[in-house]
TIPAKOL-613821 format. One record per atom (N, C-alpha, C): residue number from 1; residue in one letter; atom name; z, x, y. Coordinates in nm, 3 decimals. Example, Ala and Ser with C-alpha at 12.3 -4.5 7.8 and 13.67 -1.06 7.14 Angstrom:
REM TIPAKOL-613821
+-----+--------+-------+---------+---------+---------+
! num ! residu ! atome !      up !    east !   north !
+-----+--------+-------+---------+---------+---------+
!   1 !      a !     N !   0.780 !   1.319 !  -0.569 !
!   1 !      a !    CA !   0.780 !   1.230 !  -0.450 !
!   1 !      a !     C !   0.780 !   1.320 !  -0.330 !
!   2 !      s !     N !   0.708 !   1.285 !  -0.225 !
!   2 !      s !    CA !   0.714 !   1.367 !  -0.106 !
!   2 !      s !     C !   0.787 !   1.290 !   0.003 !
+-----+--------+-------+---------+---------+---------+
REM end
This chain:
REM TIPAKOL-613821
+-----+--------+-------+---------+---------+---------+
! num ! residu ! atome !      up !    east !   north !
+-----+--------+-------+---------+---------+---------+
!   1 !      m !     N !   5.584 !  23.078 !  -1.897 !
!   1 !      m !    CA !   5.666 !  23.014 !  -1.795 !
!   1 !      m !     C !   5.593 !  23.011 !  -1.661 !
!   2 !      e !     N !   5.537 !  23.126 !  -1.623 !
!   2 !      e !    CA !   5.466 !  23.134 !  -1.494 !
!   2 !      e !     C !   5.346 !  23.041 !  -1.493 !
!   3 !      d !     N !   5.283 !  23.024 !  -1.610 !
!   3 !      d !    CA !   5.167 !  22.935 !  -1.619 !
!   3 !      d !     C !   5.207 !  22.789 !  -1.594 !
!   4 !      k !     N !   5.326 !  22.750 !  -1.641 !
!   4 !      k !    CA !   5.374 !  22.613 !  -1.620 !
!   4 !      k !     C !   5.402 !  22.589 !  -1.472 !
!   5 !      v !     N !   5.463 !  22.688 !  -1.408 !
!   5 !      v !    CA !   5.493 !  22.677 !  -1.265 !
!   5 !      v !     C !   5.364 !  22.667 !  -1.186 !
!   6 !      t !     N !   5.269 !  22.754 !  -1.218 !
!   6 !      t !    CA !   5.140 !  22.753 !  -1.149 !
!   6 !      t !     C !   5.069 !  22.620 !  -1.167 !
!   7 !      q !     N !   5.066 !  22.571 !  -1.288 !
!   7 !      q !    CA !   4.997 !  22.445 !  -1.316 !
!   7 !      q !     C !   5.065 !  22.328 !  -1.245 !
!   8 !      y !     N !   5.196 !  22.329 !  -1.240 !
!   8 !      y !    CA !   5.271 !  22.224 !  -1.169 !
!   8 !      y !     C !   5.232 !  22.222 !  -1.022 !
!   9 !      i !     N !   5.227 !  22.340 !  -0.961 !
!   9 !      i !    CA !   5.191 !  22.350 !  -0.819 !
!   9 !      i !     C !   5.047 !  22.305 !  -0.797 !
!  10 !      i !     N !   4.958 !  22.346 !  -0.884 !
!  10 !      i !    CA !   4.817 !  22.306 !  -0.873 !
!  10 !      i !     C !   4.803 !  22.155 !  -0.882 !
!  11 !      d !     N !   4.873 !  22.095 !  -0.979 !
!  11 !      d !    CA !   4.867 !  21.948 !  -0.994 !
!  11 !      d !     C !   4.916 !  21.878 !  -0.869 !
!  12 !      k !     N !   5.026 !  21.926 !  -0.812 !
!  12 !      k !    CA !   5.081 !  21.864 !  -0.691 !
!  12 !      k !     C !   4.986 !  21.880 !  -0.572 !
!  13 !      l !     N !   4.923 !  21.997 !  -0.561 !
!  13 !      l !    CA !   4.827 !  22.019 !  -0.452 !
!  13 !      l !     C !   4.707 !  21.926 !  -0.466 !
!  14 !      l !     N !   4.663 !  21.905 !  -0.589 !
!  14 !      l !    CA !   4.550 !  21.815 !  -0.612 !
!  14 !      l !     C !   4.586 !  21.669 !  -0.582 !
!  15 !      m !     N !   4.716 !  21.637 !  -0.592 !
!  15 !      m !    CA !   4.762 !  21.501 !  -0.559 !
!  15 !      m !     C !   4.782 !  21.482 !  -0.409 !
!  16 !      g !     N !   4.763 !  21.590 !  -0.331 !
!  16 !      g !    CA !   4.769 !  21.576 !  -0.186 !
!  16 !      g !     C !   4.891 !  21.638 !  -0.119 !
!  17 !      e !     N !   4.977 !  21.703 !  -0.196 !
!  17 !      e !    CA !   5.095 !  21.769 !  -0.136 !
!  17 !      e !     C !   5.048 !  21.879 !  -0.041 !
!  18 !      e !     N !   5.108 !  21.887 !   0.077 !
!  18 !      e !    CA !   5.066 !  21.986 !   0.176 !
!  18 !      e !     C !   5.174 !  22.087 !   0.211 !
!  19 !      n !     N !   5.299 !  22.060 !   0.175 !
!  19 !      n !    CA !   5.408 !  22.153 !   0.206 !
!  19 !      n !     C !   5.421 !  22.254 !   0.092 !
!  20 !      l !     N !   5.341 !  22.359 !   0.099 !
!  20 !      l !    CA !   5.333 !  22.456 !  -0.009 !
!  20 !      l !     C !   5.465 !  22.530 !  -0.030 !
!  21 !      k !     N !   5.531 !  22.565 !   0.077 !
!  21 !      k !    CA !   5.657 !  22.639 !   0.066 !
!  21 !      k !     C !   5.761 !  22.557 !  -0.011 !
!  22 !      r !     N !   5.777 !  22.433 !   0.027 !
!  22 !      r !    CA !   5.873 !  22.346 !  -0.041 !
!  22 !      r !     C !   5.831 !  22.324 !  -0.186 !
!  23 !      l !     N !   5.703 !  22.309 !  -0.209 !
!  23 !      l !    CA !   5.649 !  22.287 !  -0.343 !
!  23 !      l !     C !   5.677 !  22.406 !  -0.435 !
!  24 !      k !     N !   5.662 !  22.527 !  -0.383 !
!  24 !      k !    CA !   5.687 !  22.647 !  -0.464 !
!  24 !      k !     C !   5.834 !  22.659 !  -0.500 !
!  25 !      v !     N !   5.922 !  22.627 !  -0.405 !
!  25 !      v !    CA !   6.066 !  22.632 !  -0.433 !
!  25 !      v !     C !   6.103 !  22.524 !  -0.535 !
!  26 !      e !     N !   6.046 !  22.406 !  -0.518 !
!  26 !      e !    CA !   6.071 !  22.294 !  -0.610 !
!  26 !      e !     C !   6.027 !  22.331 !  -0.751 !
!  27 !      a !     N !   5.910 !  22.393 !  -0.764 !
!  27 !      a !    CA !   5.858 !  22.432 !  -0.895 !
!  27 !      a !     C !   5.946 !  22.540 !  -0.959 !
!  28 !      a !     N !   5.993 !  22.635 !  -0.880 !
!  28 !      a !    CA !   6.080 !  22.740 !  -0.933 !
!  28 !      a !     C !   6.210 !  22.681 !  -0.986 !
!  29 !      r !     N !   6.264 !  22.585 !  -0.913 !
!  29 !      r !    CA !   6.389 !  22.519 !  -0.959 !
!  29 !      r !     C !   6.364 !  22.438 !  -1.085 !
!  30 !      k !     N !   6.255 !  22.362 !  -1.085 !
!  30 !      k !    CA !   6.226 !  22.275 !  -1.198 !
!  30 !      k !     C !   6.212 !  22.353 !  -1.329 !
!  31 !      f !     N !   6.150 !  22.470 !  -1.320 !
!  31 !      f !    CA !   6.127 !  22.549 !  -1.441 !
!  31 !      f !     C !   6.226 !  22.665 !  -1.454 !
!  32 !      s !     N !   6.335 !  22.661 !  -1.378 !
!  32 !      s !    CA !   6.443 !  22.762 !  -1.382 !
!  32 !      s !     C !   6.390 !  22.904 !  -1.369 !
!  33 !      s !     N !   6.300 !  22.922 !  -1.275 !
!  33 !      s !    CA !   6.244 !  23.055 !  -1.249 !
!  33 !      s !     C !   6.317 !  23.120 !  -1.133 !
!  34 !      n !     N !   6.345 !  23.248 !  -1.144 !
!  34 !      n !    CA !   6.412 !  23.321 !  -1.037 !
!  34 !      n !     C !   6.314 !  23.367 !  -0.930 !
!  35 !      d !     N !   6.186 !  23.365 !  -0.962 !
!  35 !      d !    CA !   6.084 !  23.416 !  -0.871 !
!  35 !      d !     C !   6.002 !  23.301 !  -0.814 !
!  36 !      i !     N !   5.966 !  23.315 !  -0.687 !
!  36 !      i !    CA !   5.875 !  23.221 !  -0.623 !
!  36 !      i !     C !   5.734 !  23.273 !  -0.647 !
!  37 !      i !     N !   5.648 !  23.188 !  -0.698 !
!  37 !      i !    CA !   5.512 !  23.231 !  -0.732 !
!  37 !      i !     C !   5.432 !  23.261 !  -0.606 !
!  38 !      k !     N !   5.347 !  23.359 !  -0.615 !
!  38 !      k !    CA !   5.266 !  23.401 !  -0.500 !
!  38 !      k !     C !   5.142 !  23.314 !  -0.488 !
!  39 !      n !     N !   5.099 !  23.298 !  -0.363 !
!  39 !      n !    CA !   4.980 !  23.217 !  -0.336 !
!  39 !      n !     C !   4.857 !  23.272 !  -0.407 !
!  40 !      t !     N !   4.847 !  23.404 !  -0.417 !
!  40 !      t !    CA !   4.731 !  23.463 !  -0.483 !
!  40 !      t !     C !   4.725 !  23.424 !  -0.630 !
!  41 !      k !     N !   4.840 !  23.412 !  -0.695 !
!  41 !      k !    CA !   4.844 !  23.371 !  -0.836 !
!  41 !      k !     C !   4.799 !  23.226 !  -0.850 !
!  42 !      i !     N !   4.841 !  23.142 !  -0.758 !
!  42 !      i !    CA !   4.797 !  23.001 !  -0.761 !
!  42 !      i !     C !   4.646 !  22.995 !  -0.740 !
!  43 !      l !     N !   4.597 !  23.071 !  -0.643 !
!  43 !      l !    CA !   4.454 !  23.072 !  -0.612 !
!  43 !      l !     C !   4.371 !  23.122 !  -0.730 !
!  44 !      e !     N !   4.421 !  23.224 !  -0.800 !
!  44 !      e !    CA !   4.350 !  23.277 !  -0.918 !
!  44 !      e !     C !   4.334 !  23.173 !  -1.027 !
!  45 !      n !     N !   4.437 !  23.090 !  -1.045 !
!  45 !      n !    CA !   4.437 !  22.992 !  -1.153 !
!  45 !      n !     C !   4.385 !  22.854 !  -1.113 !
!  46 !      f !     N !   4.354 !  22.838 !  -0.986 !
!  46 !      f !    CA !   4.307 !  22.709 !  -0.938 !
!  46 !      f !     C !   4.165 !  22.684 !  -0.990 !
!  47 !      p !     N !   4.139 !  22.564 !  -1.045 !
!  47 !      p !    CA !   4.003 !  22.535 !  -1.092 !
!  47 !      p !     C !   3.904 !  22.540 !  -0.975 !
!  48 !      k !     N !   3.803 !  22.623 !  -0.988 !
!  48 !      k !    CA !   3.708 !  22.647 !  -0.877 !
!  48 !      k !     C !   3.637 !  22.520 !  -0.833 !
!  49 !      e !     N !   3.608 !  22.431 !  -0.926 !
!  49 !      e !    CA !   3.536 !  22.309 !  -0.890 !
!  49 !      e !     C !   3.623 !  22.210 !  -0.812 !
!  50 !      k !     N !   3.755 !  22.227 !  -0.818 !
!  50 !      k !    CA !   3.847 !  22.136 !  -0.748 !
!  50 !      k !     C !   3.907 !  22.199 !  -0.622 !
!  51 !      l !     N !   3.872 !  22.323 !  -0.596 !
!  51 !      l !    CA !   3.927 !  22.394 !  -0.481 !
!  51 !      l !     C !   3.855 !  22.352 !  -0.353 !
!  52 !      t !     N !   3.926 !  22.276 !  -0.270 !
!  52 !      t !    CA !   3.868 !  22.231 !  -0.143 !
!  52 !      t !     C !   3.897 !  22.334 !  -0.034 !
!  53 !      d !     N !   3.827 !  22.321 !   0.077 !
!  53 !      d !    CA !   3.850 !  22.412 !   0.190 !
!  53 !      d !     C !   3.993 !  22.400 !   0.242 !
!  54 !      k !     N !   4.045 !  22.277 !   0.243 !
!  54 !      k !    CA !   4.181 !  22.252 !   0.292 !
!  54 !      k !     C !   4.285 !  22.324 !   0.203 !
!  55 !      i !     N !   4.269 !  22.315 !   0.072 !
!  55 !      i !    CA !   4.363 !  22.380 !  -0.021 !
!  55 !      i !     C !   4.348 !  22.531 !  -0.012 !
!  56 !      r !     N !   4.225 !  22.581 !  -0.002 !
!  56 !      r !    CA !   4.202 !  22.725 !   0.010 !
!  56 !      r !     C !   4.270 !  22.779 !   0.136 !
!  57 !      e !     N !   4.255 !  22.706 !   0.247 !
!  57 !      e !    CA !   4.318 !  22.748 !   0.373 !
!  57 !      e !     C !   4.470 !  22.749 !   0.361 !
!  58 !      l !     N !   4.524 !  22.648 !   0.293 !
!  58 !      l !    CA !   4.669 !  22.639 !   0.272 !
!  58 !      l !     C !   4.720 !  22.758 !   0.191 !
!  59 !      l !     N !   4.645 !  22.798 !   0.090 !
!  59 !      l !    CA !   4.687 !  22.910 !   0.004 !
!  59 !      l !     C !   4.665 !  23.046 !   0.069 !
!  60 !      l !     N !   4.572 !  23.055 !   0.161 !
!  60 !      l !    CA !   4.544 !  23.184 !   0.227 !
!  60 !      l !     C !   4.623 !  23.203 !   0.356 !
!  61 !      k !     N !   4.687 !  23.097 !   0.404 !
!  61 !      k !    CA !   4.762 !  23.103 !   0.529 !
!  61 !      k !     C !   4.888 !  23.189 !   0.511 !
!  62 !      k !     N !   4.909 !  23.278 !   0.606 !
!  62 !      k !    CA !   5.026 !  23.366 !   0.603 !
!  62 !      k !     C !   5.131 !  23.312 !   0.700 !
!  63 !      p !     N !   5.259 !  23.313 !   0.659 !
!  63 !      p !    CA !   5.363 !  23.267 !   0.751 !
!  63 !      p !     C !   5.379 !  23.364 !   0.867 !
!  64 !      m !     N !   5.400 !  23.310 !   0.988 !
!  64 !      m !    CA !   5.415 !  23.392 !   1.108 !
!  64 !      m !     C !   5.557 !  23.381 !   1.161 !
!  65 !      r !     N !   5.635 !  23.485 !   1.142 !
!  65 !      r !    CA !   5.769 !  23.488 !   1.196 !
!  65 !      r !     C !   5.791 !  23.611 !   1.281 !
!  66 !      t !     N !   5.697 !  23.700 !   1.280 !
!  66 !      t !    CA !   5.716 !  23.827 !   1.350 !
!  66 !      t !     C !   5.721 !  23.810 !   1.500 !
!  67 !      g !     N !   5.648 !  23.713 !   1.554 !
!  67 !      g !    CA !   5.648 !  23.692 !   1.699 !
!  67 !      g !     C !   5.786 !  23.660 !   1.752 !
!  68 !      s !     N !   5.856 !  23.575 !   1.682 !
!  68 !      s !    CA !   5.991 !  23.537 !   1.722 !
!  68 !      s !     C !   6.086 !  23.656 !   1.713 !
!  69 !      g !     N !   6.076 !  23.732 !   1.606 !
!  69 !      g !    CA !   6.164 !  23.848 !   1.588 !
!  69 !      g !     C !   6.139 !  23.956 !   1.692 !
!  70 !      v !     N !   6.013 !  23.981 !   1.723 !
!  70 !      v !    CA !   5.978 !  24.082 !   1.823 !
!  70 !      v !     C !   6.030 !  24.039 !   1.960 !
!  71 !      t !     N !   6.015 !  23.911 !   1.992 !
!  71 !      t !    CA !   6.064 !  23.859 !   2.120 !
!  71 !      t !     C !   6.215 !  23.876 !   2.130 !
!  72 !      q !     N !   6.286 !  23.844 !   2.023 !
!  72 !      q !    CA !   6.431 !  23.860 !   2.022 !
!  72 !      q !     C !   6.470 !  24.006 !   2.042 !
!  73 !      l !     N !   6.401 !  24.095 !   1.975 !
!  73 !      l !    CA !   6.432 !  24.238 !   1.986 !
!  73 !      l !     C !   6.408 !  24.289 !   2.127 !
!  74 !      v !     N !   6.293 !  24.257 !   2.184 !
!  74 !      v !    CA !   6.259 !  24.305 !   2.318 !
!  74 !      v !     C !   6.358 !  24.251 !   2.422 !
!  75 !      l !     N !   6.387 !  24.122 !   2.414 !
!  75 !      l !    CA !   6.480 !  24.064 !   2.510 !
!  75 !      l !     C !   6.622 !  24.120 !   2.493 !
!  76 !      s !     N !   6.660 !  24.151 !   2.371 !
!  76 !      s !    CA !   6.791 !  24.212 !   2.350 !
!  76 !      s !     C !   6.798 !  24.351 !   2.412 !
!  77 !      i !     N !   6.694 !  24.429 !   2.394 !
!  77 !      i !    CA !   6.690 !  24.563 !   2.453 !
!  77 !      i !     C !   6.694 !  24.555 !   2.605 !
!  78 !      v !     N !   6.616 !  24.463 !   2.662 !
!  78 !      v !    CA !   6.616 !  24.444 !   2.808 !
!  78 !      v !     C !   6.755 !  24.401 !   2.854 !
!  79 !      s !     N !   6.819 !  24.313 !   2.779 !
!  79 !      s !    CA !   6.954 !  24.267 !   2.814 !
!  79 !      s !     C !   7.051 !  24.382 !   2.821 !
!  80 !      w !     N !   7.049 !  24.469 !   2.719 !
!  80 !      w !    CA !   7.141 !  24.584 !   2.718 !
!  80 !      w !     C !   7.115 !  24.677 !   2.835 !
!  81 !      m !     N !   6.988 !  24.695 !   2.869 !
!  81 !      m !    CA !   6.956 !  24.781 !   2.984 !
!  81 !      m !     C !   7.006 !  24.718 !   3.114 !
!  82 !      l !     N !   6.994 !  24.586 !   3.126 !
!  82 !      l !    CA !   7.042 !  24.518 !   3.246 !
!  82 !      l !     C !   7.194 !  24.522 !   3.259 !
!  83 !      i !     N !   7.263 !  24.521 !   3.146 !
!  83 !      i !    CA !   7.409 !  24.522 !   3.149 !
!  83 !      i !     C !   7.462 !  24.648 !   3.217 !
!  84 !      f !     N !   7.389 !  24.757 !   3.207 !
!  84 !      f !    CA !   7.436 !  24.884 !   3.265 !
!  84 !      f !     C !   7.423 !  24.889 !   3.418 !
!  85 !      t !     N !   7.357 !  24.791 !   3.477 !
!  85 !      t !    CA !   7.353 !  24.784 !   3.624 !
!  85 !      t !     C !   7.441 !  24.667 !   3.667 !
!  86 !      l !     N !   7.508 !  24.680 !   3.777 !
!  86 !      l !    CA !   7.603 !  24.578 !   3.821 !
!  86 !      l !     C !   7.534 !  24.443 !   3.846 !
!  87 !      i !     N !   7.426 !  24.444 !   3.920 !
!  87 !      i !    CA !   7.356 !  24.319 !   3.949 !
!  87 !      i !     C !   7.287 !  24.266 !   3.823 !
!  88 !      g !     N !   7.233 !  24.357 !   3.743 !
!  88 !      g !    CA !   7.165 !  24.317 !   3.620 !
!  88 !      g !     C !   7.259 !  24.256 !   3.518 !
!  89 !      a !     N !   7.387 !  24.291 !   3.525 !
!  89 !      a !    CA !   7.484 !  24.237 !   3.430 !
!  89 !      a !     C !   7.495 !  24.085 !   3.443 !
!  90 !      i !     N !   7.472 !  24.034 !   3.562 !
!  90 !      i !    CA !   7.477 !  23.889 !   3.585 !
!  90 !      i !     C !   7.371 !  23.819 !   3.499 !
!  91 !      i !     N !   7.258 !  23.883 !   3.482 !
!  91 !      i !    CA !   7.150 !  23.828 !   3.397 !
!  91 !      i !     C !   7.164 !  23.878 !   3.254 !
!  92 !      g !     N !   7.199 !  24.006 !   3.239 !
!  92 !      g !    CA !   7.200 !  24.070 !   3.108 !
!  92 !      g !     C !   7.301 !  24.013 !   3.010 !
!  93 !      i !     N !   7.422 !  23.984 !   3.057 !
!  93 !      i !    CA !   7.526 !  23.934 !   2.966 !
!  93 !      i !     C !   7.490 !  23.797 !   2.910 !
!  94 !      p !     N !   7.452 !  23.699 !   2.994 !
!  94 !      p !    CA !   7.412 !  23.570 !   2.936 !
!  94 !      p !     C !   7.288 !  23.582 !   2.846 !
!  95 !      l !     N !   7.198 !  23.673 !   2.883 !
!  95 !      l !    CA !   7.077 !  23.692 !   2.803 !
!  95 !      l !     C !   7.110 !  23.749 !   2.666 !
!  96 !      i !     N !   7.200 !  23.846 !   2.658 !
!  96 !      i !    CA !   7.236 !  23.904 !   2.529 !
!  96 !      i !     C !   7.309 !  23.801 !   2.443 !
!  97 !      i !     N !   7.391 !  23.717 !   2.505 !
!  97 !      i !    CA !   7.458 !  23.610 !   2.430 !
!  97 !      i !     C !   7.355 !  23.511 !   2.376 !
!  98 !      g !     N !   7.257 !  23.478 !   2.460 !
!  98 !      g !    CA !   7.150 !  23.388 !   2.416 !
!  98 !      g !     C !   7.068 !  23.446 !   2.300 !
!  99 !      m !     N !   7.040 !  23.575 !   2.307 !
!  99 !      m !    CA !   6.964 !  23.640 !   2.200 !
!  99 !      m !     C !   7.045 !  23.642 !   2.070 !
! 100 !      w !     N !   7.175 !  23.664 !   2.083 !
! 100 !      w !    CA !   7.262 !  23.665 !   1.965 !
! 100 !      w !     C !   7.262 !  23.527 !   1.898 !
! 101 !      i !     N !   7.276 !  23.422 !   1.979 !
! 101 !      i !    CA !   7.275 !  23.285 !   1.924 !
! 101 !      i !     C !   7.139 !  23.253 !   1.863 !
! 102 !      w !     N !   7.031 !  23.291 !   1.932 !
! 102 !      w !    CA !   6.897 !  23.268 !   1.881 !
! 102 !      w !     C !   6.877 !  23.338 !   1.746 !
! 103 !      g !     N !   6.925 !  23.461 !   1.736 !
! 103 !      g !    CA !   6.916 !  23.534 !   1.610 !
! 103 !      g !     C !   6.994 !  23.467 !   1.498 !
! 104 !      l !     N !   7.113 !  23.417 !   1.529 !
! 104 !      l !    CA !   7.192 !  23.345 !   1.428 !
! 104 !      l !     C !   7.120 !  23.219 !   1.381 !
! 105 !      v !     N !   7.069 !  23.142 !   1.475 !
! 105 !      v !    CA !   7.000 !  23.017 !   1.441 !
! 105 !      v !     C !   6.877 !  23.047 !   1.354 !
! 106 !      t !     N !   6.800 !  23.147 !   1.393 !
! 106 !      t !    CA !   6.681 !  23.185 !   1.316 !
! 106 !      t !     C !   6.719 !  23.228 !   1.175 !
! 107 !      g !     N !   6.823 !  23.309 !   1.163 !
! 107 !      g !    CA !   6.869 !  23.354 !   1.031 !
! 107 !      g !     C !   6.915 !  23.238 !   0.943 !
! 108 !      i !     N !   6.988 !  23.145 !   1.001 !
! 108 !      i !    CA !   7.035 !  23.029 !   0.925 !
! 108 !      i !     C !   6.916 !  22.943 !   0.880 !
! 109 !      q !     N !   6.817 !  22.927 !   0.967 !
! 109 !      q !    CA !   6.698 !  22.850 !   0.930 !
! 109 !      q !     C !   6.623 !  22.915 !   0.815 !
! 110 !      l !     N !   6.612 !  23.048 !   0.818 !
! 110 !      l !    CA !   6.544 !  23.119 !   0.709 !
! 110 !      l !     C !   6.618 !  23.102 !   0.577 !
! 111 !      i !     N !   6.751 !  23.106 !   0.582 !
! 111 !      i !    CA !   6.829 !  23.089 !   0.460 !
! 111 !      i !     C !   6.811 !  22.948 !   0.406 !
! 112 !      k !     N !   6.814 !  22.849 !   0.493 !
! 112 !      k !    CA !   6.796 !  22.709 !   0.448 !
! 112 !      k !     C !   6.657 !  22.687 !   0.390 !
! 113 !      e !     N !   6.555 !  22.749 !   0.449 !
! 113 !      e !    CA !   6.419 !  22.736 !   0.398 !
! 113 !      e !     C !   6.405 !  22.799 !   0.260 !
! 114 !      a !     N !   6.479 !  22.906 !   0.237 !
! 114 !      a !    CA !   6.470 !  22.976 !   0.108 !
! 114 !      a !     C !   6.542 !  22.901 !  -0.004 !
! 115 !      e !     N !   6.633 !  22.812 !   0.031 !
! 115 !      e !    CA !   6.709 !  22.739 !  -0.072 !
! 115 !      e !     C !   6.628 !  22.633 !  -0.140 !
+-----+--------+-------+---------+---------+---------+
REM end
C-alpha cells in the first residue's frame, strides 16, 4: 500500500506538481491510507536519475510554523503583564484579544490544511 502511495506521489512530482503537502494528502485519500507519507520515504524511493535539484529541495524543505507560534506566545505573555498595570491595560487588553483571534485563525488554518 505504502509503495503505491509513494509511486503515485513520485509520478505526480515528475509531471511537475509542486504542492507537495496537498499531493501527499491527495495520495493518502486516494489509496485510503490513514498515514501521510514522509518526505524521506519519497526521497528513498525516488529514481536517482530523475531526481532534479528542484524536487530534492522540495522534499528536503521543512515547514516553518514555529516563528508564528513563538510570536503569539511572547505577545500573549507581554499582554498579560501589561494588563496588571492601569496604563498598560489600555494596550494589553486589545493585544490579548488580538492574540486570541490570531491563535484561533492559525489553528483553523492548520486544521483545513490537514484535511
